[in-house]
N, C-alpha and C positions, 0 to 999 in steps of 0.2 A: 887238913884238906877234905878229909871224908869222916861222914859219921853215919851208924846204923839209921837205916829208916825209922825205928822206934822212938829214936831220941830227937826227932824234929816233927813240929806240928806240921804234918802234911796229912794228905787225901789219900788213905790206904786204898781205896779202890783202884787208885792209879798206880801205887808204887809196890803194892803187893803182888807179886807174879801169879797168875794163874796157870793150870794145867796145860793149855795150849802154848804158852809163853815157854813152859819147859821143856815140850819138845826139841826146841832149837837147842837148848841148853844139853840135852842127852846127846843129841847128834855132832854137837861142836868138837872137832879137834883140832891141836894146834898145826897139823896139816891140811884142815880142812875148815876152815873157819866159816860159821852160819852167821855173816853178814851180809846185809843186802847191800846194794850201791846203786847211786843215781847218778850219771853223768850228765854236766851240763856243757854244751857249747855255746860260747858268748860269739856274738856278733864282731867280726872282725873290723877295724877301720882305723888301724893305728894306735888308738888308745888302748892301755891295758887296765886292769885292776891292780891296785898295788895291795901288797901284803896288809900292811899298817890298817888301811881303810877297812879290809875284809876282817880283820881280828877286831876292830873297833865296833862295826855291826853286828857281829856276832857277839860280842860282851853285852851289847845292848840289848839285844833280843833274847839272850840266855837265861833271862830273869821271868819271862813271860809264862813258862810253864814247868812245872814239876819235874817233867819226863826228861827235860835236858837235863838234868843233875843225877838221874838215874843210873848207877853202875852196878856191877856184880861181882862179888868176891866169891871164889872157887866156882862150882857150878859145873864141874866135869865130873869128876870120881867123887867128890865130896859135895854135900848139900849145899846150894848157892845160899848167898846171904845179900840182900838188896843192900847197897849203899849208896848214900845220897852226898854230893857234894855240899861244903858247908860254904860258909861267907868269904873265906879266903880262897874259893876257888877262883881260877882265871880261865874263863870259857876261851879266850883269845888263845890259849895254848893249845887247843884244839884244832886251829888252823895252822897250814904251813903250806910250803910254796917249792915247787922244784921246777926247775928248767927243761927243756928238749929242744933237740935241734929239727927234728922232722917227726912225720907220722910214725913211723916205725919206733922210733926213740920213745914216743908218747906211748904208743902200745904196749911197749916194754915195762915202761914206769906204772899204768895202770893196772896191768896185769900182777906186777909184783905188789901192789896193795890188795888187789883180789886173793892173792894167796896169804896175806901176813894178818893174824889175829889182832883184833883191837885190845890193847892193852887193860888189864883188870887190876883194882877196882874202880878205875876212873870213869865218869860218864862214857858210856857204850856208843859213842859216835865220833867220828871227826871230818874235817874238810880238808880238803888238798887242793890248791890251786897251780895249776898247770899254766906256766908261762913261756912262750916261744923264745929262745935265743936270739939275739941280734941275726939277721940274715936270714931266719927260718921263715920263708915266705909261704903264704896261704893256707896254715894250719890254726891260726888264731889262739885263742885261750881258752882253757877248759877248767870245770871245777868238779871234783868227784865228792860226793858225800857218802860216807859209809855209815851204817846205822846196825846193829846187831840185832838179829830176828827174834830173840827174846824179848826185846824191848818194844818192838812194833813190826806188824806186817806191812806189806806195802801200801796196803789202803790208808791204814791211818799213819804211816809215815809220813802221809803230807804235811803232818804237823811241824816235822823237820823242815819243810821250807820255810817256816817262819823266822829261822835264823839268818837267812839271806835275803830273802824276796823283798823287793820294794815296795811301798805302799803305806798309807795312814793307817791308823789303829782299827777304823772301819774296815779296811782292806782285808787286814790281818786276822779280824774275827773269823773268817771261813775257817782258818786252821784249828780253832778252839774245840770244834765236836772231836776231833782226832788226839786230842792231848787232856782233855778235861773230864771227859766221860769215862764211866767205869770200865775197868779192863773184862774183855768178854769173858763170859762164862756160858758154860752149856751143861743143863742137867735135865734129867726128867724127859729121857729120850723113850718115846713108847715102846715097849718091850716089842710088839710085834713089827713096829716100824724097823728096830734094831735087827731083829732077826732077818728081816726082808733084806736089809742093807750088808748084812755079812754074807746073805746067799748070794747077794749080786756083786760082791767084792769077789767071790769064790768063782763065779762064773767068767767074769770079766778076766782074772788070773788065768784060770785054765784056757781060755778063749786066747790069751796072750803067749801062749806057750809055755806055762811054769817057769821053771827056772832054767830050763834049757833055750839060751838065747843067741842069736848072731850078731847082734849089736854089741859093739866092743863095751866092755862095763869099765866103771869108775875105777881107776887104779889108787892106789896109796902115795903117789908122787907128790901131790898137792899141786902140782904145776897148772896153771891155767892160761888159756889163750881167749880174747873176746873180739867180738866185731859188731859193727852197728849198722843199721840200715833205716830207713824211714821212708815214709809215703805219705800222699795225701788221702785225710781222712774221706773226703769227699770221694776221692777216686776210689778207694776202697769199698764205699758203700755203693757206687756205681758198678764196680767189678760184681759185686755179690748178689746186686738184684738183676745183672746179665745173666748170671748163673743161678737163677731162682733160689738163692740160699739165703741166709741172715749173714750178719758180717762173723759171728762167731763161727758158723760152720764153714762159711769160705776162709778165713783164715787157718782154721785147722787142715782144711782141704791142701790149701796154697802151702803150707809145711810139708805135710805128707808128700804132694807133687814133687817139693824141691828135693826132699830126702831121696825120693824114689828116682829122678834124674841124676843126682849127683851123691850116691850113697858112700859114706866114708869107707866101705870095705867090699870085698867080693870074695865069696857071693855074698849078695845083699840079703838084708833080712825082710821076708815075706810080710812079717807083722813087727810093727813097733809099740811097745808099751809104754804110756805116756802117764805121768801124774798131772793130772789137771787141777789147780787149786779152785775150790769152791767155798765161796764166802758162807758162813752160816749166819751174818747179820746183814740180812736184806736191806735194813735201814742206812748201812754204811754210816752208824754211830757208834765208834767203839775205841778206846784205846787198847794197845797190844794186838794179842792175834786172834784173828777170828776166823780163820781159813783150816778148813781140812782138805783133803785131796780124794780126787774119785780118780779111779783107773779107767783108762779110754785106749783103745787099739787103733791105731791108725795103719794105714796099707802102707809097706816098706816097700814095694815094688810095683807100684802102679802109676804110670807116667799120665793116665786120664784124670783130669780135673772133676769130670762129672763122677766117676764112679769115686773119687775121693770124697765129693762132696755127700753123696749117699752114704758112705760109710760114716763121716763127722755125723751127720743128721741121726742117723741110728744111733749112736753111741751116745750122743748129747740126749736123745730120746730116752733111752736106758738109764740115764744118770737122773734126767728129772724125774723119772717114775718111780725108780726102784733106790735112789738117792744112797748108793754105797758110799759116799763120804762119811755117812752118819757112823758106819762101822768103826772108821778112823779118826773119828772126832774124840779129842782130850777132853772128855766130859768129868765134871767135878763130883760125880756121883759113881763112876765104875771103879773095881777094885784095884787096888795099887799095891806095888812091893813095898814093904814096910822099910828097907834101904833104899837110898838115893843112889846107890851105885849098882844095886840090883836093878831099880827101875830103869837106869842107862842102858843095861847089858840088854834089857827086853826090848826096849824102842829100838835097839840097832840091831836085834835078831829080827823084830819085825820088819824093819827096811832092808835088812838081807834076804827075807823070804819074799818080799813084794818084787824087789830084784828090777827096778824100774830102767828103762832105757833112756829115756829123756822126760824133760819136764816142759810144759807149755804153759805159760800163764797169760792171760789176756784181761789187763785191766783196764777200768775206767779213771781218767783223772778229772780232777777237781778243781785244781787252781785257776783263777783267773789272771793271777799275777805272770808277768811275761818278762822282768828284767831283774837285775842285781846292780844296785848300786850305779843306776843309769845306764847298764850295758844290756841290750836285748839278748834274750835267750834264744838261739836257734833252734837248738833242739835239746829235748830232756830225755833221757834214755835210760830205762832200768836194766840192772846187772843183777842176776839171782845167784846164790851160792849154789854149789853142786852137792845135793843132799842124796845123794845113792845113786844118781844118774851122771852120765857123762857130758851129756848136751843138755843145755837150758836156753829155752825161747821165751823171752818176757817181751810182752806188748804192753805198751802203753797208749791209749787212745785218748788223746788231750787236745782238744779244740781242733783246730785245722791240721794238725800233723798227727800222725800214729808212727810210733817209734819201735823198733825190735832191738832189744839186746841180746847178743848170743854170748854165752860163755861155754867153754868146753875144756876137758880133762886134757892138757897139751902131750901127755904121754897116750892116752886112749887113740884120741883124734888128732894126732899131729897136722896142724894147717887147716883143720876143716872149717873151723868159724869163719874164715874168710872166703872159701869156697861155698859154703853153706847161703852166705847173705847173698853172695853173687848170684847164685842160681834163684833162689827167693828175689831178689829183685826183679829178674826176668820172668819168673812165674808171676808175680805181681802185674807187671806191664802187659805181658801176652793175654790176661783174664780182662783187661779194660774193654769196654766198647769202643770200636774203632771210629774216629772222628771224620 
């Protein structure tokens, strides 16, 4: 079923992992897998997708791009080997179906998949169709796509939409740049720029309180909870304009205010240290991972939205000017430990030193396709892995709808995902101009 990448006539620029891709293999643990997910809510109306039909669609599309065949052998304490599925591979086996009785049952089943590693060395993705049982009213059908972060970041992950999305060949062509472009690599960072980035990182780390944190830390339990909320993109832009902010400034401030109004613990944190993904590919034309992170310090005990916006603006200006993300970028030409296991230990020690509290990702969406096998997509929401932090808020701005996927460590922050999205929803509504 599988063959080493070197035995097949493939494009090595796509199939050979780069240092940014390795980062997620170093951080991957059996109890904390580094796959991101996308959950699709399909429009209800009586008809539901059948498992056979979805499998057939995936089989048809699996030959479009080599990245769909890519899996990894080893990659934790032993050096990874890229493995490509051969001609006997059945992509339909990556699609399974689960039933559920109500929304709570659905949440438990999705959370279990967020906690569970993708099997190796088969291709590093799968799709789960969630179909309501007879008598389950008002919950509709859902689809969960899981992709290991070493294969693709969230932006390039748009390629995986081609496995399911409706459309003619010309429609599917929009996904090609995320599947056939070379894997992203960075090198030749100017030494002075790198020194400034290192200093900026140090300043941000110190301003965030070092390693003495009031925010509940990620545990080793591996247990996850998640919650979803969405808003009109137009309304968010109106709210940002009303508050003299950019959309990015407003979203960061809204999250800071939601945390301040409904903190997970008491006493609450005055400062919340955030890892903010920053793409190093301004053209959004890459396969693999092109993301580094910058440290950003939100106010954790400030209910005033204007003050939250001022802090967010100041932090984003610092990032734009001093580029701390370059210090954490996995560049090709930086020194590396000779042994894979030692590299892994260094990466995890670096994450432990950084000691982030939460993650906030604000991502643009690209796809114009809005249906799967004739079923309209109501919402499409990203869910990120917990890479050293106990709360992740990942935002997708896609057309008329912006979605927020919240993932928490269920032991560190029990019940907080639902509490947080309820408060965030209120904050977003309150910020809208009155009509």
